[in-house]
C-alpha positions as CSV (number, residue, x, y, z in Angstrom):
1,X,4.4,33.1,7.6
2,X,1.9,34.1,5.0
3,X,3.1,31.3,2.7
4,X,2.7,28.7,5.5
5,X,-0.9,29.8,6.0
6,X,-1.7,30.0,2.4
7,X,-0.6,26.5,1.4
8,X,-3.2,24.6,3.5
9,X,-5.9,26.8,2.0
10,X,-4.6,26.1,-1.5
11,X,-4.6,22.4,-0.6
12,X,-8.2,22.5,0.4
13,X,-9.1,24.4,-2.8
14,X,-7.4,21.6,-4.8
15,X,-9.6,19.0,-3.0
16,X,-12.8,20.8,-3.7
17,X,-12.8,22.0,-7.3
18,X,-16.3,21.1,-8.6
19,X,-17.4,17.9,-6.9
20,X,-21.0,17.0,-6.4
21,X,-22.5,16.4,-3.0
22,X,-21.6,12.6,-2.9
23,X,-18.0,13.4,-3.8
24,X,-17.8,16.0,-1.1
25,X,-19.1,13.5,1.4
26,X,-16.3,11.1,0.4
27,X,-13.8,13.9,0.9
28,X,-15.3,14.6,4.3
29,X,-14.6,10.9,5.2
30,X,-11.1,11.0,3.6
31,X,-9.7,14.5,3.7
32,X,-6.5,13.2,2.0
33,X,-8.5,11.7,-0.9
34,X,-6.8,14.1,-3.4
35,X,-3.4,12.8,-2.4
36,X,-4.6,9.1,-2.4
37,X,-6.1,9.4,-5.9
38,X,-3.0,11.0,-7.5
39,X,-0.5,8.9,-5.6
40,X,-2.3,5.6,-6.3
41,X,-2.4,6.4,-10.1
42,X,-6.1,5.6,-10.3
43,X,-6.8,8.9,-11.9
44,X,-5.0,12.1,-12.9
45,X,-7.3,14.3,-10.9
46,X,-9.9,14.2,-8.2
47,X,-12.6,15.4,-10.7
48,X,-12.0,12.5,-13.0
49,X,-12.0,10.0,-10.1
50,X,-15.4,11.3,-9.0
51,X,-16.8,11.1,-12.5
52,X,-15.4,7.7,-13.4
53,X,-15.4,5.8,-10.1
54,X,-17.5,7.5,-7.3
55,X,-20.6,8.3,-9.3
56,X,-20.8,4.9,-11.0
57,X,-20.4,3.2,-7.6
58,X,-23.2,5.3,-6.1
59,X,-25.5,4.1,-8.9
60,X,-24.5,0.5,-9.4
61,X,-24.1,-0.7,-5.8
62,X,-27.4,0.7,-4.4
63,X,-29.3,-0.3,-7.5
64,X,-28.0,-3.9,-7.4
65,X,-28.9,-4.2,-3.7
66,X,-32.3,-2.7,-4.2
67,X,-33.2,-5.0,-7.1
68,X,-31.9,-8.1,-5.3
69,X,-33.6,-7.2,-2.0
70,X,-36.9,-6.3,-3.6
71,X,-37.0,-9.5,-5.6
72,X,-36.2,-11.6,-2.5
73,X,-38.7,-9.8,-0.2
74,X,-41.6,-9.5,-2.7
75,X,-43.1,-13.0,-1.8
76,X,-43.5,-11.6,1.8
77,X,-45.7,-8.7,0.5
78,X,-45.2,-5.5,-1.4
79,X,-44.9,-3.4,1.8
80,X,-42.1,-5.5,3.1
81,X,-40.4,-5.5,-0.3
82,X,-40.5,-1.7,-0.5
83,X,-39.2,-1.3,3.1
84,X,-36.3,-3.8,2.4
85,X,-35.5,-2.0,-0.8
86,X,-35.4,1.4,0.9
87,X,-33.1,0.1,3.7
88,X,-30.8,-1.6,1.2
89,X,-30.7,1.7,-0.9
90,X,-29.4,3.5,2.2
91,X,-26.9,0.8,3.0
92,X,-25.8,0.7,-0.6
93,X,-25.2,4.4,-0.6
94,X,-23.1,4.3,2.5
95,X,-21.2,1.3,1.2
96,X,-20.4,3.1,-2.0
97,X,-19.1,6.1,-0.1
98,X,-16.9,3.8,2.0
99,X,-15.6,2.0,-1.1
100,X,-14.8,5.3,-2.8
101,X,-12.3,6.0,-0.1
102,X,-11.0,2.5,0.4
103,X,-10.2,1.8,-3.2
104,X,-7.6,4.5,-3.7
105,X,-6.2,4.0,-0.2
106,X,-5.6,0.3,-0.9
107,X,-4.0,1.0,-4.2
108,X,-1.9,3.8,-2.6
109,X,-0.5,1.5,0.1
110,X,0.0,-1.4,-2.3
111,X,2.5,0.7,-4.3
112,X,4.6,1.6,-1.3
113,X,6.5,-1.7,-0.8
114,X,7.4,-2.0,-4.5
115,X,8.6,1.6,-4.6
116,X,10.7,1.2,-1.5
117,X,12.4,-1.9,-2.9
118,X,13.4,0.0,-6.1
119,X,14.2,3.4,-4.6
120,X,17.9,2.8,-5.2
121,X,17.3,2.7,-8.9
122,X,15.3,5.9,-8.9
123,X,17.8,7.8,-6.7
124,X,20.8,6.5,-8.7
125,X,19.3,7.6,-12.0
126,X,18.5,11.0,-10.6
127,X,22.1,11.3,-9.3
128,X,23.6,10.3,-12.7
129,X,21.5,13.0,-14.4
130,X,22.6,15.6,-11.8
131,X,26.2,14.5,-12.1
132,X,26.0,15.1,-15.8
133,X,25.7,18.9,-15.2
134,X,21.9,19.2,-15.4
135,X,19.9,21.6,-13.2
136,X,17.3,20.1,-10.8
137,X,14.3,20.7,-13.0
138,X,16.2,19.4,-16.1
139,X,17.2,16.2,-14.2
140,X,13.7,15.7,-12.9
141,X,12.4,16.1,-16.5
142,X,15.1,13.7,-17.7
143,X,13.6,10.9,-15.5
144,X,10.8,10.6,-18.1
145,X,13.3,9.1,-20.5
146,X,13.8,6.2,-18.0
147,X,10.1,5.7,-17.3
148,X,10.1,2.1,-18.6
149,X,13.0,1.2,-16.4
150,X,11.5,2.9,-13.4
151,X,7.9,1.7,-13.9
152,X,7.3,1.5,-10.1
153,X,7.6,5.3,-10.1
154,X,5.6,6.0,-13.2
155,X,3.0,8.1,-11.3
156,X,5.6,10.3,-9.7
157,X,7.6,10.7,-13.0
158,X,4.5,11.6,-15.0
159,X,3.5,14.1,-12.4
160,X,7.0,15.7,-12.4
161,X,7.1,15.8,-16.3
162,X,3.6,17.3,-16.5
163,X,4.1,20.0,-13.8
164,X,7.6,21.0,-14.8
165,X,6.8,21.1,-18.5
166,X,4.1,23.7,-17.6
167,X,6.8,25.9,-16.1
168,X,5.9,25.4,-12.4
169,X,8.3,26.2,-9.7
170,X,10.5,23.1,-9.0
171,X,10.4,23.5,-5.2
172,X,6.6,23.7,-5.2
173,X,6.4,20.7,-7.5
174,X,8.7,18.7,-5.2
175,X,6.8,19.6,-2.1
176,X,3.6,18.5,-3.8
177,X,5.3,15.3,-4.9
178,X,6.2,14.6,-1.2
179,X,2.4,14.8,-0.4
180,X,1.2,12.4,-3.1
181,X,3.8,9.7,-3.1
182,X,3.3,6.6,-0.9
183,X,7.1,5.9,-0.7
184,X,8.7,7.2,2.5
185,X,12.1,7.4,0.8
186,X,10.8,9.4,-2.2
187,X,8.9,11.7,0.2
188,X,12.1,12.5,2.2
189,X,14.1,12.9,-1.1
190,X,11.5,15.3,-2.5
191,X,11.4,17.4,0.6
192,X,15.2,17.5,0.8
193,X,15.5,18.5,-2.8
194,X,12.8,21.2,-2.4
195,X,14.9,22.7,0.5
196,X,18.1,22.5,-1.6
197,X,16.4,24.4,-4.5
198,X,15.1,27.1,-2.1
199,X,18.5,27.5,-0.3
200,X,20.8,27.0,-3.3
201,X,22.4,23.9,-1.9
202,X,24.0,21.2,-4.0
203,X,21.2,18.9,-5.1
204,X,23.6,16.1,-6.1
205,X,25.0,15.8,-2.5
206,X,21.4,15.7,-1.2
207,X,20.5,12.8,-3.5
208,X,23.7,10.9,-2.7
209,X,23.1,11.4,1.1
210,X,19.5,10.0,0.7
211,X,20.9,7.1,-1.3
212,X,23.5,6.3,1.3
213,X,20.8,6.5,4.1
214,X,18.6,4.2,2.1
215,X,21.4,1.6,1.5
216,X,22.3,1.6,5.2
217,X,18.7,1.1,6.2
218,X,18.4,-1.8,3.7
219,X,21.5,-3.4,5.2
220,X,20.0,-3.3,8.7
221,X,16.7,-4.6,7.3
222,X,18.5,-7.5,5.7
223,X,20.1,-8.3,9.0
224,X,16.8,-8.2,10.8
225,X,15.0,-10.3,8.3
226,X,17.9,-12.8,8.3
227,X,17.8,-13.1,12.1
228,X,14.0,-13.6,12.0
229,X,14.1,-16.2,9.3
230,X,16.9,-18.0,11.1
231,X,14.8,-18.1,14.3
232,X,11.8,-19.4,12.5
233,X,13.8,-22.2,10.8
234,X,15.3,-23.1,14.1
235,X,11.9,-23.4,15.7
236,X,10.7,-25.6,12.8
237,X,13.8,-27.8,13.1
238,X,13.3,-28.1,16.9
239,X,9.6,-29.2,16.4
240,X,10.7,-31.7,13.8
241,X,13.3,-33.2,16.1
242,X,11.3,-33.2,19.4
243,X,8.0,-34.3,18.0
244,X,9.1,-37.9,17.1
245,X,10.7,-38.3,20.5
246,X,7.5,-37.1,22.3
247,X,5.4,-39.5,20.1
248,X,7.7,-42.4,20.9
249,X,7.6,-41.7,24.7
250,X,3.8,-41.4,24.6
251,X,3.5,-44.6,22.6
252,X,5.6,-46.5,25.2
253,X,3.5,-45.1,28.0
254,X,0.2,-46.0,26.3
255,X,1.6,-49.5,25.7
256,X,2.3,-49.9,29.4
257,X,-0.8,-48.0,30.6
258,X,-3.5,-48.4,28.0
259,X,-6.0,-45.6,27.7
260,X,-9.4,-46.3,26.3
261,X,-9.9,-44.6,22.9
262,X,-6.3,-43.8,22.4
263,X,-3.6,-45.8,20.6
264,X,0.0,-45.3,19.5
265,X,-1.2,-45.2,15.9
266,X,-3.6,-42.4,16.6
267,X,-0.7,-40.4,18.1
268,X,1.5,-41.0,15.0
269,X,-1.4,-39.9,12.8
270,X,-2.0,-36.8,14.8
271,X,1.7,-35.9,14.7
272,X,2.4,-36.7,11.1
273,X,-0.8,-35.6,9.3
274,X,-2.0,-32.7,11.5
275,X,0.7,-31.1,13.7
276,X,3.6,-31.2,11.3
277,X,1.7,-29.9,8.3
278,X,0.3,-27.0,10.4
279,X,3.7,-26.1,11.8
280,X,5.2,-26.4,8.3
281,X,2.5,-24.1,6.8
282,X,2.9,-21.5,9.5
283,X,6.7,-21.5,9.0
284,X,6.4,-21.1,5.2
285,X,3.9,-18.2,5.6
286,X,6.0,-16.4,8.2
287,X,9.2,-16.8,6.2
288,X,7.5,-15.6,3.0
289,X,6.2,-12.6,4.9
290,X,9.7,-11.7,6.0
291,X,11.3,-12.3,2.6
292,X,8.6,-10.1,0.9
293,X,10.3,-7.1,2.6
294,X,13.4,-7.6,0.5
295,X,12.0,-7.1,-3.1
296,X,15.2,-5.8,-4.6
């Protein structure tokens, strides 16, 4: 019980080492900023991120807005220019705080899809190392030798190598890894391995089970994506077949019952140069969105 209550406290202490007031405001807005910064790979620590990104943003963005606003408002009088500059300075400060949280969050989420698609390579490599008779910490350290092949997991591999090389407890390192990684599969694997280390279970069986679970999930994902793509293509084919028939029927009706301002040629132009391109573009975008989920 004591360890459970101590870990959130240690987590809060990690997030508030020595930041200035603006950095603390960003942390107030994004309590998980420490995990986002480490998991996104933008910086190796929250302190470095505050020094290299947050503070420059808090200077550059408000200063640029103030200079531009003052210059544009100066022809309307000095008082108006100063007032506009002051308002823009406040807006720039708030915008900088927002950007300081959005940047690592966006980078964090953008890594997730690529990592999920390559998780089988990560888990297979770890399973091979464990099957070779290595202990858990030795196998995790051995992942560093395959860093180039597992470049999507470079942040996680660097963290493991750095922490374990310092002699930290493997179970604590794995639990911390589950907090900073954007990959759902890596998170589950790290938590399962941490429990295996604490209980003395076979880590190889844990990795194999997670790999089998991932493969089964991917098979079902392939089936869902295939069904969705098939439905989209059927819809496009139906539009392509029905539209000429509708245009022909409408042209015959307009030939028999003329409508002022409309002609059969205008209907053909509408169908060929407007409706079909729009439907084609929508189909391509939707199919590409579905296929992007299968980045093996």
